[in-house]
PyMOL CGO cylinders between C-alpha atoms (Angstrom):
from pymol import cmd
from pymol.cgo import CYLINDER

trace = [
    CYLINDER, 165.15, 99.43, 156.46, 164.70, 102.70, 155.33, 0.3, 1, 1, 1, 1, 1, 1,
    CYLINDER, 164.70, 102.70, 155.33, 165.55, 100.65, 151.78, 0.3, 1, 1, 1, 1, 1, 1,
    CYLINDER, 165.55, 100.65, 151.78, 163.42, 98.37, 152.44, 0.3, 1, 1, 1, 1, 1, 1,
    CYLINDER, 163.42, 98.37, 152.44, 160.51, 100.73, 153.26, 0.3, 1, 1, 1, 1, 1, 1,
    CYLINDER, 160.51, 100.73, 153.26, 161.34, 103.02, 150.34, 0.3, 1, 1, 1, 1, 1, 1,
    CYLINDER, 161.34, 103.02, 150.34, 161.59, 99.50, 147.62, 0.3, 1, 1, 1, 1, 1, 1,
    CYLINDER, 161.59, 99.50, 147.62, 157.59, 98.16, 149.27, 0.3, 1, 1, 1, 1, 1, 1,
    CYLINDER, 157.59, 98.16, 149.27, 156.49, 102.18, 148.67, 0.3, 1, 1, 1, 1, 1, 1,
    CYLINDER, 156.49, 102.18, 148.67, 157.91, 101.84, 144.94, 0.3, 1, 1, 1, 1, 1, 1,
    CYLINDER, 157.91, 101.84, 144.94, 156.34, 98.77, 144.41, 0.3, 1, 1, 1, 1, 1, 1,
    CYLINDER, 156.34, 98.77, 144.41, 153.12, 99.81, 145.25, 0.3, 1, 1, 1, 1, 1, 1,
    CYLINDER, 153.12, 99.81, 145.25, 153.80, 102.38, 143.39, 0.3, 1, 1, 1, 1, 1, 1,
    CYLINDER, 153.80, 102.38, 143.39, 154.19, 100.69, 140.56, 0.3, 1, 1, 1, 1, 1, 1,
    CYLINDER, 154.19, 100.69, 140.56, 151.49, 98.09, 141.26, 0.3, 1, 1, 1, 1, 1, 1,
    CYLINDER, 151.49, 98.09, 141.26, 149.17, 101.01, 141.71, 0.3, 1, 1, 1, 1, 1, 1,
    CYLINDER, 149.17, 101.01, 141.71, 150.39, 102.29, 138.58, 0.3, 1, 1, 1, 1, 1, 1,
    CYLINDER, 150.39, 102.29, 138.58, 149.92, 99.58, 136.49, 0.3, 1, 1, 1, 1, 1, 1,
    CYLINDER, 149.92, 99.58, 136.49, 146.30, 98.80, 138.11, 0.3, 1, 1, 1, 1, 1, 1,
    CYLINDER, 146.30, 98.80, 138.11, 145.71, 102.81, 137.12, 0.3, 1, 1, 1, 1, 1, 1,
    CYLINDER, 145.71, 102.81, 137.12, 146.50, 101.62, 133.23, 0.3, 1, 1, 1, 1, 1, 1,
    CYLINDER, 146.50, 101.62, 133.23, 144.32, 98.04, 133.36, 0.3, 1, 1, 1, 1, 1, 1,
    CYLINDER, 144.32, 98.04, 133.36, 141.36, 99.51, 134.32, 0.3, 1, 1, 1, 1, 1, 1,
    CYLINDER, 141.36, 99.51, 134.32, 141.93, 102.79, 131.58, 0.3, 1, 1, 1, 1, 1, 1,
    CYLINDER, 141.93, 102.79, 131.58, 142.08, 99.46, 129.19, 0.3, 1, 1, 1, 1, 1, 1,
    CYLINDER, 142.08, 99.46, 129.19, 139.13, 97.99, 130.74, 0.3, 1, 1, 1, 1, 1, 1,
    CYLINDER, 139.13, 97.99, 130.74, 137.50, 101.22, 130.13, 0.3, 1, 1, 1, 1, 1, 1,
    CYLINDER, 137.50, 101.22, 130.13, 138.55, 102.58, 127.46, 0.3, 1, 1, 1, 1, 1, 1,
    CYLINDER, 138.55, 102.58, 127.46, 137.47, 98.70, 125.78, 0.3, 1, 1, 1, 1, 1, 1,
    CYLINDER, 137.47, 98.70, 125.78, 134.06, 99.21, 127.58, 0.3, 1, 1, 1, 1, 1, 1,
    CYLINDER, 134.06, 99.21, 127.58, 134.58, 102.27, 125.92, 0.3, 1, 1, 1, 1, 1, 1,
    CYLINDER, 134.58, 102.27, 125.92, 134.39, 100.37, 121.94, 0.3, 1, 1, 1, 1, 1, 1,
    CYLINDER, 134.39, 100.37, 121.94, 132.15, 97.89, 123.16, 0.3, 1, 1, 1, 1, 1, 1,
    CYLINDER, 132.15, 97.89, 123.16, 129.72, 100.11, 124.27, 0.3, 1, 1, 1, 1, 1, 1,
    CYLINDER, 129.72, 100.11, 124.27, 129.90, 102.28, 120.78, 0.3, 1, 1, 1, 1, 1, 1,
    CYLINDER, 129.90, 102.28, 120.78, 130.50, 99.20, 118.18, 0.3, 1, 1, 1, 1, 1, 1,
    CYLINDER, 130.50, 99.20, 118.18, 126.41, 97.48, 120.06, 0.3, 1, 1, 1, 1, 1, 1,
    CYLINDER, 126.41, 97.48, 120.06, 124.90, 101.18, 119.38, 0.3, 1, 1, 1, 1, 1, 1,
    CYLINDER, 124.90, 101.18, 119.38, 126.46, 101.54, 116.21, 0.3, 1, 1, 1, 1, 1, 1,
    CYLINDER, 126.46, 101.54, 116.21, 124.66, 98.27, 115.52, 0.3, 1, 1, 1, 1, 1, 1,
    CYLINDER, 124.66, 98.27, 115.52, 121.49, 98.56, 116.88, 0.3, 1, 1, 1, 1, 1, 1,
    CYLINDER, 121.49, 98.56, 116.88, 120.69, 102.21, 115.40, 0.3, 1, 1, 1, 1, 1, 1,
    CYLINDER, 120.69, 102.21, 115.40, 121.82, 100.85, 112.05, 0.3, 1, 1, 1, 1, 1, 1,
    CYLINDER, 121.82, 100.85, 112.05, 119.77, 97.69, 112.53, 0.3, 1, 1, 1, 1, 1, 1,
    CYLINDER, 119.77, 97.69, 112.53, 116.77, 100.53, 113.67, 0.3, 1, 1, 1, 1, 1, 1,
    CYLINDER, 116.77, 100.53, 113.67, 117.46, 102.31, 110.52, 0.3, 1, 1, 1, 1, 1, 1,
    CYLINDER, 117.46, 102.31, 110.52, 116.83, 98.88, 108.78, 0.3, 1, 1, 1, 1, 1, 1,
    CYLINDER, 116.83, 98.88, 108.78, 113.48, 98.13, 110.27, 0.3, 1, 1, 1, 1, 1, 1,
    CYLINDER, 113.48, 98.13, 110.27, 111.93, 102.26, 110.27, 0.3, 1, 1, 1, 1, 1, 1,
    CYLINDER, 111.93, 102.26, 110.27, 113.32, 101.30, 106.30, 0.3, 1, 1, 1, 1, 1, 1,
    CYLINDER, 113.32, 101.30, 106.30, 111.22, 98.37, 106.33, 0.3, 1, 1, 1, 1, 1, 1,
    CYLINDER, 111.22, 98.37, 106.33, 108.16, 100.08, 107.74, 0.3, 1, 1, 1, 1, 1, 1,
    CYLINDER, 108.16, 100.08, 107.74, 107.77, 103.10, 105.87, 0.3, 1, 1, 1, 1, 1, 1,
    CYLINDER, 107.77, 103.10, 105.87, 108.22, 101.06, 103.33, 0.3, 1, 1, 1, 1, 1, 1,
    CYLINDER, 108.22, 101.06, 103.33, 105.57, 98.11, 103.60, 0.3, 1, 1, 1, 1, 1, 1,
    CYLINDER, 105.57, 98.11, 103.60, 102.77, 101.52, 105.17, 0.3, 1, 1, 1, 1, 1, 1,
    CYLINDER, 102.77, 101.52, 105.17, 103.89, 102.94, 101.58, 0.3, 1, 1, 1, 1, 1, 1,
    CYLINDER, 103.89, 102.94, 101.58, 102.97, 100.04, 99.97, 0.3, 1, 1, 1, 1, 1, 1,
    CYLINDER, 102.97, 100.04, 99.97, 99.47, 99.83, 102.24, 0.3, 1, 1, 1, 1, 1, 1,
    CYLINDER, 99.47, 99.83, 102.24, 99.45, 103.30, 101.66, 0.3, 1, 1, 1, 1, 1, 1,
    CYLINDER, 99.45, 103.30, 101.66, 99.03, 102.53, 98.50, 0.3, 1, 1, 1, 1, 1, 1,
    CYLINDER, 99.03, 102.53, 98.50, 97.38, 99.60, 97.89, 0.3, 1, 1, 1, 1, 1, 1,
    CYLINDER, 97.38, 99.60, 97.89, 94.47, 101.64, 99.22, 0.3, 1, 1, 1, 1, 1, 1,
    CYLINDER, 94.47, 101.64, 99.22, 94.55, 104.16, 97.15, 0.3, 1, 1, 1, 1, 1, 1,
    CYLINDER, 94.55, 104.16, 97.15, 93.83, 102.28, 94.40, 0.3, 1, 1, 1, 1, 1, 1,
    CYLINDER, 93.83, 102.28, 94.40, 91.12, 100.77, 95.69, 0.3, 1, 1, 1, 1, 1, 1,
    CYLINDER, 91.12, 100.77, 95.69, 89.85, 103.61, 97.06, 0.3, 1, 1, 1, 1, 1, 1,
    CYLINDER, 89.85, 103.61, 97.06, 90.30, 105.65, 92.94, 0.3, 1, 1, 1, 1, 1, 1,
    CYLINDER, 90.30, 105.65, 92.94, 88.51, 102.11, 91.55, 0.3, 1, 1, 1, 1, 1, 1,
    CYLINDER, 88.51, 102.11, 91.55, 85.64, 102.68, 93.73, 0.3, 1, 1, 1, 1, 1, 1,
    CYLINDER, 85.64, 102.68, 93.73, 84.93, 106.18, 92.94, 0.3, 1, 1, 1, 1, 1, 1,
    CYLINDER, 84.93, 106.18, 92.94, 85.44, 105.50, 89.49, 0.3, 1, 1, 1, 1, 1, 1,
    CYLINDER, 85.44, 105.50, 89.49, 82.39, 102.55, 90.15, 0.3, 1, 1, 1, 1, 1, 1,
    CYLINDER, 82.39, 102.55, 90.15, 80.74, 105.18, 92.45, 0.3, 1, 1, 1, 1, 1, 1,
    CYLINDER, 80.74, 105.18, 92.45, 80.88, 107.50, 89.17, 0.3, 1, 1, 1, 1, 1, 1,
    CYLINDER, 80.88, 107.50, 89.17, 79.88, 105.52, 85.77, 0.3, 1, 1, 1, 1, 1, 1,
    CYLINDER, 79.88, 105.52, 85.77, 77.26, 104.11, 88.79, 0.3, 1, 1, 1, 1, 1, 1,
    CYLINDER, 77.26, 104.11, 88.79, 75.86, 107.38, 88.83, 0.3, 1, 1, 1, 1, 1, 1,
    CYLINDER, 75.86, 107.38, 88.83, 75.71, 107.98, 85.79, 0.3, 1, 1, 1, 1, 1, 1,
    CYLINDER, 75.71, 107.98, 85.79, 74.76, 105.22, 83.77, 0.3, 1, 1, 1, 1, 1, 1,
    CYLINDER, 74.76, 105.22, 83.77, 71.55, 105.33, 85.98, 0.3, 1, 1, 1, 1, 1, 1,
    CYLINDER, 71.55, 105.33, 85.98, 70.82, 109.19, 85.08, 0.3, 1, 1, 1, 1, 1, 1,
    CYLINDER, 70.82, 109.19, 85.08, 71.84, 108.22, 81.42, 0.3, 1, 1, 1, 1, 1, 1,
    CYLINDER, 71.84, 108.22, 81.42, 68.76, 105.45, 81.75, 0.3, 1, 1, 1, 1, 1, 1,
    CYLINDER, 68.76, 105.45, 81.75, 66.45, 107.71, 84.51, 0.3, 1, 1, 1, 1, 1, 1,
    CYLINDER, 66.45, 107.71, 84.51, 63.00, 108.35, 81.65, 0.3, 1, 1, 1, 1, 1, 1,
    CYLINDER, 63.00, 108.35, 81.65, 62.68, 112.00, 81.48, 0.3, 1, 1, 1, 1, 1, 1,
    CYLINDER, 62.68, 112.00, 81.48, 59.56, 113.35, 81.48, 0.3, 1, 1, 1, 1, 1, 1,
    CYLINDER, 59.56, 113.35, 81.48, 59.47, 116.65, 79.22, 0.3, 1, 1, 1, 1, 1, 1,
    CYLINDER, 59.47, 116.65, 79.22, 56.29, 117.59, 79.93, 0.3, 1, 1, 1, 1, 1, 1,
    CYLINDER, 56.29, 117.59, 79.93, 56.11, 117.35, 83.60, 0.3, 1, 1, 1, 1, 1, 1,
    CYLINDER, 56.11, 117.35, 83.60, 58.86, 119.80, 83.83, 0.3, 1, 1, 1, 1, 1, 1,
    CYLINDER, 58.86, 119.80, 83.83, 57.42, 121.80, 81.87, 0.3, 1, 1, 1, 1, 1, 1,
    CYLINDER, 57.42, 121.80, 81.87, 54.36, 122.27, 84.09, 0.3, 1, 1, 1, 1, 1, 1,
    CYLINDER, 54.36, 122.27, 84.09, 56.72, 122.48, 87.56, 0.3, 1, 1, 1, 1, 1, 1,
    CYLINDER, 56.72, 122.48, 87.56, 58.39, 124.94, 85.75, 0.3, 1, 1, 1, 1, 1, 1,
    CYLINDER, 58.39, 124.94, 85.75, 56.18, 127.04, 84.90, 0.3, 1, 1, 1, 1, 1, 1,
    CYLINDER, 56.18, 127.04, 84.90, 53.90, 126.62, 88.43, 0.3, 1, 1, 1, 1, 1, 1,
    CYLINDER, 53.90, 126.62, 88.43, 57.93, 128.22, 90.67, 0.3, 1, 1, 1, 1, 1, 1,
    CYLINDER, 57.93, 128.22, 90.67, 58.74, 130.75, 87.91, 0.3, 1, 1, 1, 1, 1, 1,
    CYLINDER, 58.74, 130.75, 87.91, 55.23, 131.79, 87.32, 0.3, 1, 1, 1, 1, 1, 1,
    CYLINDER, 55.23, 131.79, 87.32, 52.66, 131.41, 90.17, 0.3, 1, 1, 1, 1, 1, 1,
]
cmd.load_cgo(trace, "trace")
């Protein structure tokens, strides 16, 4: 009967060792899957982030060009209005005389 008990305990230890090995393999496999998924999601995130950055960069450049064009048009319109303005020298001289000498 003692031999049977030893065999039974030995068998249980073998089963426990096998179960421990299976658990270890399962953990390794889960870690591999998790690492692979993390790498894949990080790659997708970087790609999406780069795409969004590029979209904003292009939009920024377009806006800068529009602002520059608008500014240049405003400056040109101002210069044109100055060049078309009538000059009244006599009134200007009178104003200078009044401001400076009175």
